[in-house]
ZATORTI-644801 format. One line per 3 residues: number of its first residue (from 1); their letters; for each residue z, y, x of C-alpha. Coordinates in nm, 3 decimals. Layout:
! residues N
NUM = A = Z,Y,X  ...
! end
This chain:
! residues 421
1 = MIT = -0.889,0.364,3.562  -0.692,0.552,3.306  -0.646,0.337,2.994
4 = RTR = -0.747,0.443,2.647  -0.518,0.709,2.508  -0.295,0.660,2.209
7 = LAA = -0.168,0.987,2.066  0.199,1.026,1.989  0.311,0.884,1.655
10 = GAC = 0.418,1.235,1.551  0.051,1.337,1.553  -0.024,1.048,1.315
13 = ALL = 0.242,1.180,1.078  0.088,1.526,1.093  -0.254,1.385,1.016
16 = AAL = -0.111,1.194,0.723  0.037,1.514,0.586  -0.294,1.696,0.621
19 = TAG = -0.471,1.423,0.427  -0.208,1.372,0.158  -0.286,1.091,-0.074
22 = MAF = -0.474,0.879,0.182  -0.436,0.504,0.156  -0.617,0.266,0.388
25 = PAG = -0.769,-0.025,0.197  -0.605,-0.363,0.229  -0.741,-0.561,0.520
28 = AAA = -0.892,-0.255,0.691  -0.951,-0.322,1.058  -0.863,0.030,1.171
31 = GEP = -0.518,0.178,1.168  -0.322,-0.123,1.044  0.057,-0.126,1.107
34 = TGE = 0.137,-0.353,1.399  0.480,-0.463,1.283  0.814,-0.371,1.136
37 = DAP = 1.032,-0.402,1.446  1.271,-0.115,1.520  1.126,0.167,1.732
40 = KVD = 1.266,0.191,2.083  1.327,0.496,2.304  1.451,0.502,2.663
43 = LVL = 1.565,0.845,2.784  1.521,0.856,3.163  1.723,1.134,3.326
46 = DVS = 1.692,1.268,3.680  2.045,1.293,3.825  1.937,1.383,4.179
49 = GSM = 2.122,1.643,4.385  1.890,1.926,4.282  2.021,1.902,3.925
52 = RTR = 2.321,2.106,4.047  2.097,2.415,4.063  2.204,2.695,3.828
55 = DID = 1.889,2.836,3.673  1.890,2.729,3.308  2.056,2.994,3.092
58 = GGT = 2.310,3.063,3.368  2.425,2.701,3.390  2.324,2.398,3.592
61 = RMA = 2.027,2.184,3.504  2.268,1.893,3.466  2.479,2.084,3.213
64 = AAK = 2.169,2.167,3.009  2.062,1.800,3.014  2.408,1.682,2.903
67 = QAF = 2.414,1.933,2.618  2.067,1.825,2.508  2.158,1.456,2.521
70 = NEV = 2.473,1.507,2.314  2.282,1.692,2.043  1.999,1.440,2.049
73 = LDA = 2.242,1.150,2.015  2.389,1.314,1.705  2.043,1.356,1.552
76 = TPE = 1.889,1.020,1.643  1.761,0.839,1.331  1.957,0.526,1.242
79 = EVQ = 1.650,0.303,1.269  1.578,0.401,1.631  1.709,0.181,1.912
82 = LGI = 1.790,0.421,2.196  1.887,0.370,2.558  1.957,0.593,2.858
85 = RTL = 1.845,0.523,3.216  1.929,0.733,3.520  1.759,0.788,3.853
88 = GAD = 1.940,0.921,4.160  2.284,0.899,3.998  2.475,0.667,4.233
91 = YPG = 2.367,0.680,4.598  2.455,1.001,4.790  2.343,0.885,5.136
94 = DDR = 2.036,0.945,5.353  1.894,0.593,5.367  1.558,0.622,5.194
97 = KTG = 1.524,0.251,5.118  1.857,0.246,4.938  1.801,0.580,4.766
100 = CKD = 1.469,0.461,4.624  1.644,0.173,4.447  1.891,0.408,4.278
103 = TAQ = 1.809,0.365,3.910  2.041,0.213,3.651  2.065,0.155,3.277
106 = LYP = 2.345,0.390,3.171  2.330,0.278,2.807  2.123,-0.026,2.697
109 = VGP = 1.837,0.010,2.451  1.969,-0.105,2.116  2.165,0.009,1.809
112 = LDR = 2.325,0.341,1.897  2.699,0.387,1.933  2.706,0.767,1.961
115 = TEA = 3.060,0.791,2.098  2.997,0.531,2.368  2.666,0.690,2.468
118 = KTA = 2.817,1.039,2.488  3.103,0.907,2.702  2.854,0.753,2.942
121 = VAT = 2.657,1.079,2.968  2.974,1.277,3.037  3.037,1.078,3.357
124 = LSP = 2.709,1.181,3.521  2.713,1.400,3.831  2.410,1.512,4.040
127 = TGW = 2.398,1.284,4.341  2.095,1.150,4.523  1.723,1.083,4.547
130 = TPI = 1.441,1.108,4.290  1.292,0.757,4.251  1.071,0.830,3.949
133 = GPA = 0.829,0.541,4.006  1.098,0.269,4.029  1.280,0.418,3.728
136 = LLK = 0.966,0.405,3.514  0.905,0.039,3.604  1.261,-0.049,3.504
139 = AAD = 1.240,0.162,3.187  0.930,-0.032,3.077  1.134,-0.352,3.118
142 = DLD = 1.416,-0.195,2.913  1.172,-0.164,2.621  1.031,-0.516,2.646
145 = GGD = 0.997,-0.720,2.328  0.902,-0.645,1.969  0.596,-0.469,1.833
148 = GSK = 0.757,-0.145,1.715  0.682,0.184,1.889  0.807,0.218,2.247
151 = RIV = 0.861,0.553,2.414  0.997,0.666,2.749  1.112,1.027,2.772
154 = LIS = 1.139,1.132,3.138  1.335,1.448,3.225  1.314,1.563,3.587
157 = DGE = 1.344,1.877,3.797  1.159,1.749,4.103  0.881,1.532,4.238
160 = DTC = 0.926,1.168,4.323  1.074,1.119,4.671  0.983,0.753,4.708
163 = APL = 0.611,0.756,4.796  0.392,0.558,4.856  0.499,0.419,4.516
166 = DPC = 0.306,0.689,4.327  0.467,0.738,3.982  0.128,0.826,3.835
169 = EVA = -0.009,0.488,3.947  0.305,0.327,3.807  0.234,0.489,3.469
172 = REI = -0.123,0.357,3.479  0.011,0.012,3.562  0.247,0.027,3.263
175 = AAK = -0.040,0.134,3.037  -0.259,-0.148,3.168  -0.001,-0.407,3.061
178 = GIG = -0.096,-0.336,2.700  0.264,-0.327,2.576  0.217,0.003,2.394
181 = VTI = 0.458,0.223,2.592  0.407,0.599,2.570  0.564,0.815,2.842
184 = DTL = 0.645,1.178,2.765  0.759,1.400,3.050  0.966,1.719,3.059
187 = GLV = 0.982,1.935,3.370  1.284,2.160,3.426  1.115,2.368,3.697
190 = PNT = 0.789,2.567,3.657  0.651,2.415,3.976  0.281,2.338,4.022
193 = KLR = 0.328,2.011,4.211  0.589,1.888,3.964  0.365,1.983,3.673
196 = KQL = 0.070,1.792,3.820  0.276,1.480,3.877  0.447,1.480,3.537
199 = SCI = 0.120,1.565,3.360  -0.052,1.272,3.531  0.228,1.034,3.427
202 = AEA = 0.205,1.144,3.064  -0.175,1.145,3.061  -0.192,0.784,3.182
205 = TGG = -0.014,0.657,2.869  -0.128,0.909,2.608  0.201,1.099,2.624
208 = TYT = 0.270,1.469,2.655  0.401,1.696,2.931  0.617,2.000,2.857
211 = SVE = 0.769,2.257,3.090  1.120,2.353,2.978  1.318,2.653,3.104
214 = HAD = 1.592,2.692,2.840  1.861,2.456,2.710  1.762,2.493,2.344
217 = ELT = 1.398,2.415,2.430  1.507,2.096,2.604  1.714,1.988,2.304
220 = DKV = 1.437,2.064,2.056  1.170,1.882,2.257  1.373,1.565,2.319
223 = NQL = 1.470,1.558,1.950  1.104,1.590,1.854  1.001,1.301,2.078
226 = VDR = 1.280,1.073,1.953  1.186,1.154,1.594  0.824,1.061,1.668
229 = AAD = 0.934,0.712,1.763  1.071,0.662,1.411  0.735,0.734,1.249
232 = PVV = 0.527,0.436,1.127  0.359,0.242,1.404  -0.018,0.256,1.377
235 = TPV = -0.277,0.107,1.609  -0.581,0.335,1.639  -0.924,0.191,1.712
238 = ATE = -1.105,0.331,2.015  -1.448,0.478,1.946  -1.691,0.701,2.130
241 = GAD = -1.842,0.999,1.955  -2.197,1.112,2.027  -2.338,1.445,2.138
244 = ACA = -2.554,1.475,1.825  -2.535,1.381,1.458  -2.835,1.146,1.481
247 = KAP = -2.663,0.937,1.751  -2.316,0.934,1.592  -2.133,0.602,1.534
250 = TLK = -2.072,0.511,1.168  -1.701,0.489,1.086  -1.520,0.319,0.799
253 = SGL = -1.182,0.427,0.660  -0.930,0.409,0.941  -0.767,0.573,1.242
256 = YTD = -0.971,0.627,1.559  -0.917,0.761,1.911  -1.159,0.920,2.153
259 = REE = -1.160,1.169,2.440  -1.327,1.508,2.428  -1.402,1.728,2.728
262 = FGQ = -1.289,2.090,2.727  -1.513,2.289,2.492  -1.716,1.980,2.402
265 = QRW = -1.856,1.869,2.063  -1.821,1.511,1.938  -2.008,1.367,1.638
268 = YRV = -1.916,1.083,1.401  -2.086,0.958,1.083  -1.935,0.848,0.750
271 = DVE = -2.133,0.711,0.453  -2.006,0.856,0.124  -2.115,0.695,-0.202
274 = PGR = -2.164,0.901,-0.521  -1.837,0.952,-0.708  -1.631,0.901,-0.391
277 = ELR = -1.441,1.157,-0.183  -1.430,1.187,0.195  -1.099,1.294,0.346
280 = ASV = -1.087,1.346,0.719  -0.855,1.504,0.971  -0.855,1.541,1.346
283 = SVS = -0.588,1.603,1.607  -0.651,1.707,1.968  -0.364,1.671,2.213
286 = ADR = -0.310,1.904,2.510  -0.188,1.630,2.744  -0.199,1.865,3.043
289 = AVN = -0.145,2.236,3.108  -0.393,2.450,2.912  -0.443,2.820,2.863
292 = PSH = -0.305,2.977,2.543  -0.526,3.082,2.251  -0.724,2.771,2.166
295 = GVL = -0.858,2.607,1.854  -0.996,2.296,1.687  -1.286,2.290,1.439
298 = LRA = -1.379,1.999,1.211  -1.710,2.032,1.021  -1.875,1.803,0.767
301 = VTA = -2.253,1.848,0.767  -2.549,1.673,0.611  -2.794,1.469,0.819
304 = SGR = -3.025,1.772,0.812  -2.753,1.993,0.962  -2.639,2.188,0.654
307 = EIV = -2.266,2.256,0.661  -2.077,2.115,0.362  -1.716,2.208,0.438
310 = RGE = -1.501,2.284,0.740  -1.140,2.286,0.855  -1.007,2.481,1.151
313 = AAG = -0.682,2.550,1.330  -0.575,2.785,1.609  -0.288,2.759,1.854
316 = NGR = -0.106,2.972,2.108  0.028,2.704,2.340  0.362,2.647,2.165
319 = TDV = 0.267,2.299,2.041  0.105,2.011,2.226  -0.103,1.887,1.930
322 = LST = -0.347,2.089,1.720  -0.472,1.942,1.391  -0.694,2.027,1.096
325 = GLR = -0.852,1.845,0.803  -1.110,1.863,0.523  -1.205,1.704,0.188
328 = YPK = -1.552,1.650,0.044  -1.605,1.501,-0.306  -1.950,1.350,-0.353
331 = AES = -2.073,1.412,-0.709  -2.164,1.125,-0.939  -2.533,1.036,-0.957
334 = DEE = -2.741,0.958,-1.265  -2.920,0.688,-1.068  -2.755,0.347,-1.085
337 = DAA = -2.852,0.245,-0.732  -2.810,0.582,-0.564  -2.777,0.548,-0.187
340 = PEA = -2.466,0.677,-0.009  -2.489,1.013,0.163  -2.468,1.020,0.541
343 = VCL = -2.208,1.282,0.629  -2.164,1.379,0.993  -1.828,1.498,1.121
346 = QVT = -1.839,1.740,1.412  -1.526,1.794,1.621  -1.519,2.097,1.852
349 = NSF = -1.233,2.230,2.064  -1.189,2.559,2.245  -0.918,2.445,2.488
352 = SPA = -0.951,2.559,2.849  -0.764,2.408,3.146  -0.500,2.604,3.332
355 = SGV = -0.565,2.682,3.697  -0.581,2.371,3.914  -0.570,2.126,3.622
358 = KTT = -0.811,1.831,3.614  -1.074,1.848,3.343  -1.141,1.474,3.335
361 = PGL = -1.082,1.256,3.150  -1.120,1.456,2.831  -0.840,1.552,2.597
364 = PLE = -0.706,1.276,2.366  -0.859,1.305,2.020  -0.744,1.122,1.709
367 = LTV = -0.957,1.109,1.395  -0.843,0.989,1.052  -1.113,0.894,0.802
370 = DVV = -1.071,0.781,0.442  -1.318,0.746,0.155  -1.142,0.723,-0.182
373 = DGP = -1.229,0.746,-0.549  -1.333,1.101,-0.630  -1.166,1.322,-0.890
376 = SDS = -1.275,1.282,-1.252  -1.467,1.564,-1.423  -1.149,1.685,-1.590
379 = DDV = -0.972,1.700,-1.257  -1.245,1.866,-1.050  -1.114,2.217,-1.093
382 = ASF = -0.751,2.114,-1.087  -0.799,1.937,-0.754  -0.971,2.219,-0.574
385 = GLG = -0.872,2.529,-0.767  -0.641,2.655,-1.037  -0.756,2.414,-1.310
388 = RGW = -0.514,2.423,-1.601  -0.318,2.685,-1.408  -0.561,2.951,-1.536
391 = WLL = -0.359,2.993,-1.854  -0.044,3.051,-1.647  -0.223,3.307,-1.431
394 = GLL = -0.349,3.482,-1.746  0.001,3.487,-1.891  0.143,3.635,-1.571
397 = VLV = -0.125,3.906,-1.569  -0.051,3.990,-1.933  0.323,4.004,-1.874
400 = GFL = 0.270,4.225,-1.569  0.046,4.457,-1.768  0.297,4.490,-2.055
403 = AGL = 0.584,4.540,-1.811  0.386,4.818,-1.642  0.323,4.993,-1.974
406 = LWG = 0.689,4.965,-2.071  0.807,5.097,-1.735  0.565,5.388,-1.756
409 = WLS = 0.678,5.476,-2.110  1.048,5.462,-2.008  0.981,5.678,-1.704
412 = RWR = 0.805,5.945,-1.913  1.084,5.937,-2.174  1.356,5.981,-1.909
415 = FAV = 1.161,6.267,-1.750  1.126,6.435,-2.089  1.500,6.403,-2.157
418 = WRT = 1.582,6.543,-1.814  1.361,6.851,-1.874  1.514,6.906,-2.214
421 = N = 1.865,6.907,-2.067
! end
């Protein structure tokens, strides 16, 4: 069974940006940091014989990977402990049993010596088999220890050649250990079988799959994934949204995960007291191949179904996470014991699966909820409109008007002088 998904830490950072000013209350059960240990990343590179193929910007796949690694090593944040593991780099023979053991730690996970790591990468030459499953098992061991974020970034141009050790089952096994490893996969060939295998590996651990066909895309994507590891570690709480507002689970301030089928609606409830403000954001991850032109809608509605406010976002397939957010300030009440208002959050997506892609389980969904003190009366307009900026807008309009009059007068004067001459 596929374990509960944990979205990439980069999505958490995006959600935090969308809900600027959020602060989880002390002692909150949802979304607490799990520790301050250094984040760890293990880059797992396919060095099998097929990496000699020249189809990435006129060069070999191996050359593109080396270029990407060198640029990523230069850009790796200081706080990230990074390692490099290879698969298929050492054994050139035909013995399957030996070839399926061909995985080695090229550079150990730890504080990064950029010169040493680059030197190690420079020695690589496409050689042998493609033991993805065994490499993933070893990579998980490379990341053992500590409670910081742990991420494996697998780069391959071919399917695993060491069945029956199915790499997708290996990924599920790693996820089941509960050690918090996320596996992201990058495919260097637009091949259906490769895409299915790499998508399944990523899906099992809440990671992402990306097809890469250009050297700069490879560099950008690996950099993005390494940067995600440096973001604060947060443990989401699994929940299960309902198919209607009346059945929705009641959520407190925190970070939650769920799964949503393609085109499905999920409902959650938040109680908002008078004088408080609800801030919510949602992120849906395309953890498998989807068609372009999709969107995410987040609505806040009353228990009777009246829409209060909404947030929406659209995508074209260039990013693997789509996010949106909203804010709803509940007005103060004249009644001392006024009851909180039940606000239902509806999450809807318009993703559609690419041809041949599994539709179950649903797409990983991450929901951030916070209820904070609302703005004071003097800040109401300033928070959601121009507020004290009205005087500046008025001044700008006046200056523009006077400048227009002056320009018109000068233009008429110059025209009159020209006619006179």
